[in-house]
N, C-alpha and C positions, 0 to 999 in steps of 0.2 A: 503493499499499500503506500503510493507516495505521502511525504509531508513537506508540508510545507509552514515553514515558519519565521514570521516578520519578527523584524529588529524595527521599535519605537526610535525618534530620533535621540530622544535625552540617553540612551543608552552609548553613546556614540563615545559620551562623558566617561564613560565606564570601562571602552573600549582600548584594547593594547596601544600602545603608540608603535607606529610602522615606519621604517626606516622606507621610505618610497623610492629611494635610488637602487634599494637592492636590487629592484626588477622593474621591468621595463612594461610598458601595455601591453597585454599579449603573449608576453615570452610565457610558453611553457602549456599552452594552449591554442585551440585552433576555434575558434567559431563557426559555424556552419549555418545559423539561420537566425533573423530577428525577427521579432514581433512588432511593431512601435503602433504604442495606442497615444491620441493626444486630441485634447479636450479644453475645454473653458478656455478659448484662445481668447485675448481680450488685446483689441485693437487701440484703446486708451491707454491703458499702462505696461502693455509692450511684455505680458506675460502670457507664461500656456502653463497647463500642468500635462503630466505624461506616465505613462507607463512602458517602460518595454522588456521581455523575454527573450532571452541570449540562450540560446542552442550551444554548446561548444562542448568540445572534446579534450580532454588533456592528453598534449605530445609528449611529458613527461612526469613523474611523480611529484606531484606541488600539494599543498596546503592553502597559498594565497594565490588570488591571480587579481594583475591590476588594470583595469581599465580606463579609458578617459570621460571627462564630463565636463564643458564648461561653465560658469556659471551659477546654473541651476543650481537646485539644491536636493538632495536625496534626502528620501525621509525614512526608508522600507528596503530591505535587501530579503529578499530567501532563496531559496532554493527548494527541489525538490525532491532530492536523493540523499541532501546531502545537509547537515546540520550548519549553518553561518555561525560560527563563532564571534564575530564583531565586522563593523567596515568602519571605514575612516576616508570621510572625501574632504580632501586639502589641495584648493589650488583645481589643478586640473583632472587628478589622480583619485579615481575611486580604488582603494584596496579593498578587497572581500577574503578573510580568512575562514576554514573552514575547521571544524574540531578534528577529523580527520585529515590522513594523506590520500589525496584520488591517485589513485593508481593509474601509469600512463594508457592510455584508451579510455579509460573512463568515460562517458558523456553523462550530462546533468542541463539544467533550463536554471538560470537565474531569472528571477522575478525584480524588476527594480523600481518603486516609485520616486517621483520627483518633480520638482517644479519651481515656478518662479521667472525674473526678471532674463530674457534673451539677451545673448552677446551679440553683438555687431562693431563693426568698422567701418571706414568709409568705403570699401566693396567688400563685402563677405562677412559671413553669418545669417544670421536672421534679420533681413530686412523687410523694414514696416512702414505703408503709406498708409494714405486715408482707406482703409477698406479694404486692401491688400496686404498681407504677409505671405512670405515663401522665404526658401533656406538657399544659398548659391553654393555650399558645398566648400567651396576654400575663401581664404581671406588674401589677398595682397600684401598684406600686412605682415600678418601672422605669423611665425616659424616657431615650428610646422605651419605648413601653410592648410591641413587639413582640417576642416572645419566642419564632417559627420558630429563630432562631440559639443557643438552649440545645441542639439534637440533630444539625444536618445545617447546613454550610454552604450560605446563600442571600443572595441579594437580598430583607432583610426591611423590607417597608415593604406600604403598603395597595395599591399600583397595579401593582407589575410580579408577574402573576398568571402560571401556569404550568399545567401540565398534572403528574402525581405515579403512579408506582410506587413503592409498600411492600414493604418482605421485611423480617421479623422474624423473628428465630431465635429461639426460646424454650425452659425447659425442658419435654418432655412432658407434664407435671402444670399446665401452663398454657396461655391460648389468649393469641392475639394480638390485638387489634382494632381496627381500622383505617378513616378513611374509603375513601368508596368501593364498589367492587364488590369481592368475595370472588373470589379468582381459585382458588387450590389452595392445599394443606398437604402440604409434601414431610418425611416423616422423615429424618432425617439419618443414625440407625442410631448416633449415639454420647447418646442421651437428651433431644436435641432435636428440636425440630420448626421448619420454616419457613414460617411465615403469608405469603401472598401478596395485596397488595390492591392495585386500579388507580383512581382517580379520572382520568377523561376532560375531566371539564370544569376548565376555567383558574380559579384559587382565588389567595389570598393567601394564605402561608408560616404564618402563623398560623391557618388555618382547618383545616391538614394536622395528624391525631391518631393517636397509638397507645397502649394501654390493654393493658397484660398482667398477669396475675392468673387465679386460678382464676374463671372466669364458666362462667354457666349463661345459655341462649340462650330466650328465650322472641319466637316468631315468631307472624306475624300476614300480611294481605293487605288492603291497601287498593285498590279499585278507581275509579281516577283519572279523568278526566276524558278521559285520551289514553291512557294505559297502567294495568296493573296493577303496580302501587308497593311492594315489601318492605316489612314492618314486624320492625324486629331492635329485641330491648331485653334487654340483659346485664346481666347483677345478680349478685352473691354467691349464692351455692346455695340459704344459710336467707331469702331476701327472693322467691324464684321466684313464692312462692303468693300474694304483695301484686301483681304485675305486673296481672292482668287489671282490678284494682280499679281501680291508680292509673293505668292509658291506655283505661280504660271510652270515653272520649271523644274518642282522638286520631284516628281515623278522622273522625268528624264535626267537627275540629279543621280536619283536611286537606282538606275538602271544602270545609270555609267561604272555607279563604283560598284552593283553587285556583279557586272561583269570583269572588272578589274581586279576586284578584294574578294570576292567569293558570294554566298549568299548572306542577303541581310541577318547581322547575329541575333536582333532585340527583336520586339514583340509589338510595336507597333512605330511609325512616322510620327514623333508628336512635339509639338511646340506649344509653350506657354509664356505669354506676356508678363516680364518681371519691370521689376520699378530700375534696376541699377545697371540691371547686363549680361549677357551671352553665357551660360553656362552650359555642357553638356550634358544633363543629367537622362540617363538612359530613360528614354520611351518622353521625355518630357523636358524637350531642351529650353532652357531660359532665351527667353530675346524680349530685346527692349522693345517699346511702344515704336520708338525711331526707325523702326526696320520695316514693321509693319506701315508702307507708304502707299500701298496699292501698285507699284512697280516696281523693275529689277533693280532699281540703285544701290540696293544693299546686299545684294542677293548673296554675294561674296559671302556671310555671315550664316545663311541659311545652308550652302556648301562644308562651309569651314566646320558647323559645330553637328552636322549629320555624319561628316567623314570619324569625327570621333567616336562615332559607335564602333566601328572598327580599330581604329590609333586612340588610345589613353579609356574605353568601355572595354571592350572587349579583349584587347592583351594593353595592359597599362603600363607606364614608365616603373622599374622599380624603385627608386629614389626619386627627391625633387631633384638633385642633381644631373638626372636622366632627362628633363622633360622635352625638349629635343623629338624623341620619341613619341608626346602625345603631342604637343603643339608644332613642331617643327613638322609633322605628315601632314597635321590638319591644315595648317598654313601652306602647305603645298597644294593639298588637294580643294582649297580655297582657289585656287587656280588650274590645275588641273583640270577640272570639269570644262572648263571653257573649250577646251580644247573638243569636247562631244556637241556643248550645247552649241556654242557661238565660231567652232571651227579650227583648226590647226592654228592658223598663224594668228590667232586672233592672242590663244593660251602663248604663243612663243615670244611675245611681244608684250606682252603682261610679266611674263616672269623674266625673260631679260630688263629690263625696268629694277628689278627685284634685285637680279644677280648686279646689277651696277650699281647699287645702291649699298648691297651687304660691301662690295670690293670697296668703295670709298669707306666705309664704318670699318674693314679690317684694317684698313691705312693705319689708323691712331695706336700706338703702343699700349694705350690704356686699353685696349679691346681684344688683345693678344691673350683670349682668354679661351680654352682647350673648350669642345661644345659639350662633351658629356660627364664633366666636373664644374657645372656652373654653381655659383654659389647663391645659396637660397636668400640672397638680399636680390637676387637678378633670376629668378625663376623665370616669373610672367614677362620679363623684359624682352620688347616687342623688334628691336635689333636682336640682340646676343644668341635668342631663343626660339622667336615663331618663325622668323624671315631670315636669318641665318640658317635655320634649320630646316627650310622651305627648302634656300638654295642648293644646300647640302645634296638633301632628298632628288632634287632633279639633277645633281651633280651626278647621286647614285645611277640614276633612271639611265644618264649618257656614261656614264662607264661602262653599265652592264647590258643596254640595248634596251629599248622599253617592252617589249615579252618576256624576256628574259627575268628584267627588274620585278615585274607583275607577279611571275611563276615564285619566283622565290619570296617576293611577299607573302602571296596568298599560304606559302609553307610555312614561313615565321606566323601567322596569323593563328595558321590552323595548330603548330607546335606550342603553342603560348595563349590558344584559346580560354578563357576566363581566368587567365591566371596573368600574372607580370613578368617583364623582362626588361633585361638590362641591353647596354648598349652590347657589350661582346655579346650575346644572346643571340642579339639581331644577325649581326656578321657571321657565328657560328650557322646561324639557319639560313641566310644568304650563300656561303660558303655549300653549304651539304645539299641546298635546293640546285643551283647553280652548275658547280662541281668548278668554279673561280675561287682561288684565293684571294677574301675579302680582306686579309690583313693588311698589306698595303694601300689600301684602302680607307679603312677605318682608322688607319696609323696615322695618314695624311691628314686627314677630315675630321676628324672624328675627335681623336687623343692628343694631336699637337694642335695648341693655338697657333694663331696666322692664319697663312694660305698659302696653297703651292703656287709659283709660277711655272710656265711649260711653253719654251721658245723651240722652232722648227726653221733650217734653214736647206735651201736646197742643195745638194751637192753635186749629185751626176745625176742625169738623166741620159739613158741607154739606149737608143730603137731595140725590141727586140722583136720583128715581125710585124707585127698590125699593132703589137704593144709597145709598151716601155718601158724598162724597169727604171724605176727612181729613188734613188739613194737621197735619206733626209737627215740632218744632223739636228737630234732633239736631245734639249733641256734643261735640268730640272734644277729649280733654285725655290728656296723658302722664305718667304716675308714672313719676318717673326723668329721664332726661339730654331736654334739648328737641327733642323732636321734634314735626313736624305731621304728621298720615297722611293719605294720599292712597286712591284709591279705596278708601272706606271699605264695608263692606258687613256689614251687623248684619241679624240677626231679630229684627222689633216684634211684639209680641202685645198685639192691641189685647179688653179686656172692656167686656162692656155691661152693666147693669144685673141683667140676668137669670142672669148667670157667662157668660155664651155668647161664648166665644173666635173669632180668626183670627188669624191671622201674615200676614205680609209682610215682604218683603226690601228692604231702603233702603238706598238706595244715595249718599254724596257724597263731596265733597272736602274737605280742610280744616277747620277745626275748629267751625265752624256752619254748618248750612243749612237751608231747609224745604222740607221735600218733601211732595209728597201723593200718597198712596194711594189705590183706590178700593174699597171696603169694603163686606158684606152685613151688617153689624149698624151699630148706632149707640154709638159706644164710649164711656164715662164715664173709662178708663184705658189706659194706655200701658206697657209696659214692655219693654226691652231686653234679650234672652238670656232669657226668660224659663223655658227648661228649663236654665239653665247647662249649655251646652255650650260656651262660650266663654273663653278666660282673657280677663279684664278688673281691674280694679282696684275692684273691689268680691267683697261677699260675700254670700249672699241663701239665703233659703229661703221655700218655698211650703209652705201646710198649708190643705186645707180641713177644718174641727172641726164633730164632730156630736155633743162633749163636753168638758166641761172636760179643758184640757191647758197644757201651756207646753213651748215650741218656742224654739231659740237661732236668730237671724236674725242671724250676725255673731259677732264675738267682743265687743261691747260691746251689744249687744241680746239680749234676750229678751221675748217675748211671751205673756200670760196668757190663755187663756178661761178665765174664771169661773164661767160658765154660757151656755148658747145653747139654744136651742127646737128650730131646725132645722138651722141649718149656718153658718157665718159662712165666706169664703172670705178667706185672710190671706197677705201677702207683705209679710218685711220684707229691706231691703237696706240695706248699710254698705259705703258708696263711701269710699276711699281715696284722696281729692280736697277741695282748701276748695270748701266750699258759695259760689256765686256770691251776688252782690251783695251785699256786707258793709254794715251800715247807717251804719258812722262812725258811732256813737255815744259821746260822750267819756266813758272809763276802760271802755269795753266792747273785749276783743278776742277776735275770733271765730277759731274752728278753722282753721287752715293746710290740716290735714290732714285730716279726714272729716265726715261727714255723713250721717244716715239717713234712708230712705226708707220709710216703711210706706203699704200700701193695704189696704183693710179694706172688704166688701160684705159686708154680713149679709142673708141670705135666711131672714128671721125674726126674733127677737131675740135679742140676743149681750151677753153684759159681758166686754169685752175689756180687759186694762191692759197697759202695755209698762214696761219698766226699761231704762233708760240708764244704763251704767254709766261714771265718770271716775276714771281714775287718771294723778299726776303721773310714774307709774313704767310710763308706755309710750311707746312711738315717736309714739303717736299726739296724746298729753294733754301730754306732757311737757313741750314747749315754749311751752306759754301758762299752764300749771299750774306755777313755780316756786317762788314765796314763801305764808307765811301770810296776804301781802295779798291774793292773788291768789283768788277768789271764786268758785267754779266756778255758771254759771247754764245752763236747758237754753231753748233758742229754734226757733222753729216757726213755718212756711208753709204755707200748704193746697198751694201751687205757686209757680211760679219765679217769677210776676208779682206776686208780695206782698212786701212787707217783712220781715224776720225782728221777730218780737216772741213777749214771752212766754207761756207757755200753764197753766193751773192746774195744779199736780205739787205732790206731799211730796218733802223730799231727808232721805237718810238718811248717816251719815259725817262726814268734816271736809273739810278743806283740798285732803288729799292723797289722799284715796280714799271714794268714796262713788256711789250711786246715784239719781235719778230715778225716782219711779214717778210714771205718766202714767193716770190712768182715765178710762174711755169714751175709749178711745186712738183720735182721729180720723186719718183720712188724710192725709197728708202728708209733707212734707220737717223732719227734725228737726236740729239742729245742738248743739254745747257752744259755749257763751261764758264767759269771765271778767271779773270785774270786779276791775279794780286796787283796791283799799282805799287803800291811801298813794296815789294821786294826788286824793283828795277833797278838798273843800274846803269852807269854809263861807257863801259867800257866791257865788253864779255869775248870769254874769250870758249870755243868749245871743241877737245880733244886738239886735234892737229889743224882746227881752222882757226882764221887769223879774222876781224874786220876792223877795216878804221881807215879814216880818219869816226870816230865818236865820239860825240854827236858831227853831225857832217852837214852841209850846204846843199852843194853842186853833186858830188857824185860820192862812192867810195867802194871800196876795193874788199873782197872775198880772198879770201889766200890758204890753200892748205897745202900738205906735201906731196908728191908724186900727182902726175898727171892722170884727169880721168875726164870724164864724158856728162854729163847728166842737166839738171833743169833746178835755175835759180828760183823762186818765189818769192813775192814781196808783197807782205798782208796789212793790215791797217787793225787797230790796238782790238777793234771787235774780228781779228782774224777773217776779216773777205778779202779774198786775190784780189787783190790790185794791178799786178801784172806776172808775166813768165818770160825768161828768158833761158833760151839753151847754151851750152856749150859744149863745146868737144874737145878732149885730148890736151887739157891744158891743168893748170894749178894756180890759177888763179882769176879773177874775174871782174872788171869796174862797170860800177854801175851809176848810170844818170839819174840822178833822184830830184834833179831841179823843177820836177812838175808835179812833187810832191809838198803840200802844204808843211808848214810846221808840227810835229808831233811825235807820237812813238809812233813805233813800227815794230814788224817781225821777218827777216830775211830767214828762210828755209833754203839749206841745200845739204844733200845725201842725207836726209831725215834727220839733220841738228838746224836748232832755231835759233836765231843770235837775235837780240834787242837791239834796238836802232831807235836814238832820237837825232830828229834832223832840225834844225834851226831854221 
């Protein structure tokens, strides 16, 4: 026979004092089911009364268990088969002690009665507004964030999942909407009605919900791949006519998710209007009133929250530090669905914008944080977790290929169905499902801060019958902490002189490797991630112009098409790493943080110019432009095999801020350099070369040991080439400089640079 023994609150004073740190909530037990009963919901005083029955099984011998309950006051605790010797409710912790030790595997039901004022913060807890109340499941300010404990005693974490029955008693003029299946309502004959709901799947405590108020229901049915699924949307009465326009695509979104991730994992597709924000409660997604506009302007939230039924609810992140597994995937899905509803181009454009934003965000050293080990103060950070997570998920899809990616995710979701998983477990599930070792990807994108940079250069093109064997030099650098990427896989796009394109996936390990692919076209240029589908340390933009236009390709590069007869294919890239092959010219410092790459293919005649901006007040240039002695110059090379050298340009601005304009913009790489004017002297000798007189006014002689042939180049202080003078089989050359104005110049001969003052 079952025995129930209630302890009145006064007995707490006689209870033994417990060390609450000796045992963590849920230690030595597994909760399998909660029955939550609420009544006396007071909209004026923000109070409620409750009783929760907790079915649990001991996982190790124990006579004590610890639960969590916040703000509310426990009045009674009882158990069915075991005598409760005492209970102690201090702070958020409820410690229950039995008079005997429960053996491992023993099961019991706790009965806990409680009530009082509820907890809330600016976003989280129990949120009250006039005539409405709901729980939000988590709080942005609370650490830990889980706030199931705000309305029922529980093991409030991501991993101890259970099934639920909910019985909510409310005034007859209101409705109580919860997650799960609707069971029934009972008129209590005293002006109140009890609403009964059931969640048969095991879910975390923060996914369980109630919302009470004057709601009107809108219903529909989605014909799923395995069953018909009810759709319910509960809104305020004045919003009901807006629901069809806002949820016009909800069935399309659900169908897309089922095709991608498998059968819908819960009972209904449900939404309810809340006062403060969106929350992915099982079957009862909270949405703000501002989403129900009658149009699809806020549809991303409808899609984002629905995808949580897979990512977050069916499979939950194991810890808050791995929140990207919930929010990163949902943020990705809030864009990914557009590929089906609005078309692939729409999705790619939206995702490319997000990728560029996160690449810029990752530039800051303060944002060098591993994705999987996010501090709990940043758990719900929009950039660090939501959007960076979405971009990494999209990168993962590009890394694996879409179909392989989706196959791997279905395997992961099935492996960890109605449970929790870590980043490592996702990695291992993807490796198992795809046969591709995912350690390299996760080490680079998830476990290491910063972001990778991938480079490509054409090395050799060899005809092979009707095809071409193309060798490319692939490079890896890491923007942020030191890291060498392994199992690198990137998509490279090749373009020939006619504008035809072909892509290939190139694989390599480490910092650099030459790889050969076979193509059907004879390429003249090659690009990593031409369509901007992955996170790497660059910004880029493609444009095929048929009329005059200007576009930005990074934060410090803009390209202008001044005129065009047919069309011109343009690509601009801003790379957030130091340019390779510093020329080591005395007095010249090359950028340590960025360079640009420009590609131009004219199909007809075009007049194209580029504007390259510099500033000592940004993170890219401030380390080399520091004083008025630092004179900025623009350097150029056609490819990585060439040395950096000057290119004709005009410069506007001062030493702090300005820009270089290059007319007839050629294909190649560009970078910023700085000449330190304070280190310049009047007489310079380099190895066996001697320049005299210095200063000079009409002519100057350059002399060296032994006869040789070559070319003398004269540059101004911005390293713009002014004149080129060939010489043959001689040990000296005299240069006429009478046509040059007074100032600082550079004379280059045989890879040596001389500083010259002209008076």
